Structure formats: structure tokens, C-alpha cells
N, C-alpha and C positions, 0 to 999 in steps of 0.2 A: 565512672563507667565509660564516659566519652574518651578519657585518656587511655583506657585499657583496650578498647577495640573500635575499629572503624568499619567492621563488617557484620558483627552480630547485631541483629535488631534489638533495640532497647526502647521500651515504653516507659515513660516517666509520668509521675503525677507531681507537678511542681507548683509551689505556692508563689514563687517569684516569677519574673519575666524571662521566659526561655530565650527570647530573641536578645534581650539586653545581656543575659548571662552567657550568650554565645552557644547555647545548646542547639539552636536551629537557625537557619538563614531567615525564615519568615514563618508566620503561623500557617499560611496557606500552602507553602512549599518548603517543608523542613530542610530538604537538600542534603540529607545524610542518612545515617543509620538510626537516628533518634527521632521519635515522635511521641506524642502523648497528650497530656491534659494540663491545661493552664488554669488553675483553680482560683486565681485572684482576679476579681473584676476591679478595674482601676478606681472606682468610686466607693468601694466597700468599706474602707477605713472611715471615710466620712459618714457613710450610712450607719455604721455602728455607733458613731458618736451622736448622730441625730436621734437614733432610737433610744440611746441611753438618756439623753436629755429629755426625751418625750415621756419616759416612764419615771425619771427622777429629775424634774425640772430645776431643783435647787443645786444640782451638782455644778461646782465652779472649777474644780481641778480634776483631771482625769489621767490616770496612769495607763500607759500602753504596755501591758505585761507581755514580754516576748522571750524567746529562747536566746540567751546570750551568744550561743554558738551558731546561730542561723541569721540570715539576712531578713530584716523586717523594715528596711528603708521605704519600700513602696507603700506598705501599710501606714507607716508613720506619716509620710508625705501626704497621703490621702486625708488622714485625720487632721493634719496641720492646715490644709487648705480649707477645711470646714470649721476649724476652731474659732476663727474670728466671727463667723456668722452666728455662733452660739455663745460667744463671750466666755470661752472656756480656756483655761491654761492646761497645756498638755505636759505630762511628765513621762519621759522615756524610761522604761524599767526593764532592761535586759537582765534576766535572772537565770541561774543555773539549777541549783538544787532546792530541796524542800526547806532547808534552813534559811536560805535567802528569801524565799517566798514568804515564809512565816514572819521574818523580821520586817520585811517591806510592808506587808499588809497590816501588821500591828502598828507600824508608824503611820500609815495612811488612815487607819481607824482613829487615831488620836486627833486627826484634823477634821474640820467640819466640811460638809458638802463635797466629799471626795467620791469618785467613781473609778471603775476599772474596766478597760477593754482587754480581752484576752486574745492575742494573735494566734491563729490556728497553726499548730506545729506539733509533731509527735511528742516533743518534750513537754510543752504546756498541756497537751491533751492528757498525757500520763499523770499530770498533777491536778487534773480538773476537780477531783473530789476534795483534795486538800484545799484548793483555791476556794471552792464553794463553802466548805466548812469554816474557813477563816473569814470569808466575806460575811457570813451570818454572824459569827462571833463578834466581828468588829463593825457590824452594821454598814457594810459597803455594798452598794448596788454594782453588780458585775454583769457585763454582756459578753457572751461568747460568740464566735463565728461558726461553731459547730453545734448541731442539735444535741449531741451527747453532753455538752456543757450544761444546758438547761435541764436535760433529763436527769442529770446527777446532782441537781439542787441549785444550779445557777438561776439567777433571776430571769434572764431573757437570752435568747440566741437568735441570730440571723445569719444565714449563709447558704452555701451551696449544699445540694443533696449528695453527701459523700458516698453512701452506698451505690448510688446511681453512677457516679464517676468510675468506681471499681468495676461495675457491670460493663460499662462502655469500654474500659481497658481490656476486659476479657474478649469483647467483640473485636477490638483491634488485634489482639494476639491471634485470634482465630483467622482473621483475614490475612495476617502475615504468614501464618503456617500454611495457608492455602495459596500463597504465591504473591501476595501484594508486597510492595516495597514501602518501607517507612517513609521514604522521600515523597511518596504519592499520597500519604495519609495526613491530612492537615491536623495541626494541633487543635484539639477540641477545647472550647471554652464553655463551661456550664451555663445554662440559661435558666435553670430552675433554682430558685432560692426560697427558703422557708423561714417564717417567723414563728418562734415558739416562746411561750411565756409560762413560767412556773408559778402558778397561783399560790401554792403553799408557801413558797419562799417569799412572795410578795406580802402575804399576811404576816409571816414571821418578822419581816422588816418593817411592818406597819405601813405599807405602801398601797395606794389605790392605783389600779391599772386604768388608765384613761380610756374612754370609749373609742377614741381615735385609733388606739392600738387593737382593742377588742374587735373592731370591725374589719381589721386587716390580718388578724392572726391566722396562721395555718393550723396551729395546734395549741391547746391549753392543757397543761399538766396540773394535776392536783393530788 
């Protein structure tokens, strides 16, 4: 979109760094016809790893399952920074279709003490039910960064409130239609994050949810 027009206002919802990617000059002053929402908090990859270890303390290897056609370096770097603290080996797993996901999770299931982090992306989100079904079949604890992942059978999720981001995008569209310029609308970073645990999945996997998580959880599904 940036290459196609320099005049039509564009509101993006980006998972990577819009400054690093050259979409805007700065978060506070975008400086062009693009503005929007930066939905990655720099420490979130490490936070997902921390929560996965908290609910599955025996996990020693963790795959970072991402869309092979999208950038996930920021997520991976965040998890890598936290991995030494939790004595965990990370495995990058950029996958495309359902057959690749099926084969990878079957392989991970044959290993002991393996866990999975699902990087938020339209492609991984589209496969979330398959990922969760395979996780249960292969006894793999999986943490998602979107609530929908836990709602559709994933063990746990932690991340931004995605519906609220889209509501805020509508507010930006309204302001632009009323005369505001994208260059004057700062890139918005979500401040609301939610922790969701699927108790039914925990029971299926034979896992106990620690009280430390129960005291912090925003929603428990059963």
C-alpha cells in the first residue's frame, strides 16, 4: 500500500516494527499517509515463554511456530533473550500449510518435554484449530498470543485485546474522514493484555494449573 500511494490515508495493524520496516518515521509522528496500530510489545515473545514454562515447568525445548511467509524475527529475538533464564532450547519453525504443521507437531510429539509458542499471524490464526487438535493428540502444551487460540482448544493464551484494536482503528478512520491527517495521528500501541487458560485442555493433557497463574488469569474457559 505504501508503494501504491503517497496521498490516500492508510491505517495499518502491524505485528512487526513499523519504524524499522520504514512504514512511518516515528511512532509519535508518522510523517506520511500511513498510521495505525503496532500490536507487538517488545517483551511479549519472552513473556509467552515465561508463561509456558510456568504452566509446563518440565518443558525443555520450545518451537516458535510462525508463518514462513511473514517476518517473525522480533518475536524470536524476544524469546531468545528470555530462553537462557529458563534454560530452554528454542526451535524456529516457519511453516506454511496444514501438512507441514501436521508433520512438525507429530515430530515434536515424539520428543519429551516439548512445547510450542504460536506467533500471531493471519496464517497461523487460520490454522489454530488444527494446531490445537494436533497439540492434544501429541500431548504438546501450546501457548497462543491471541485469545481465539485458547478459546478454540489451546492450553493458554496471552496477548493484546484484538477486537479493541479494530475498534480503535475505526476511531482513527472516523477522525481522518473528519479532516485529521495520518501524520498527526500517532501509531497506537495496545496497553491491555489478557491471560486466558483453557481448563478443559489442561485436564485432557493431565496438567495442573499453578495457583500463581490462577491468581493472575483474566478468563478461565471450561
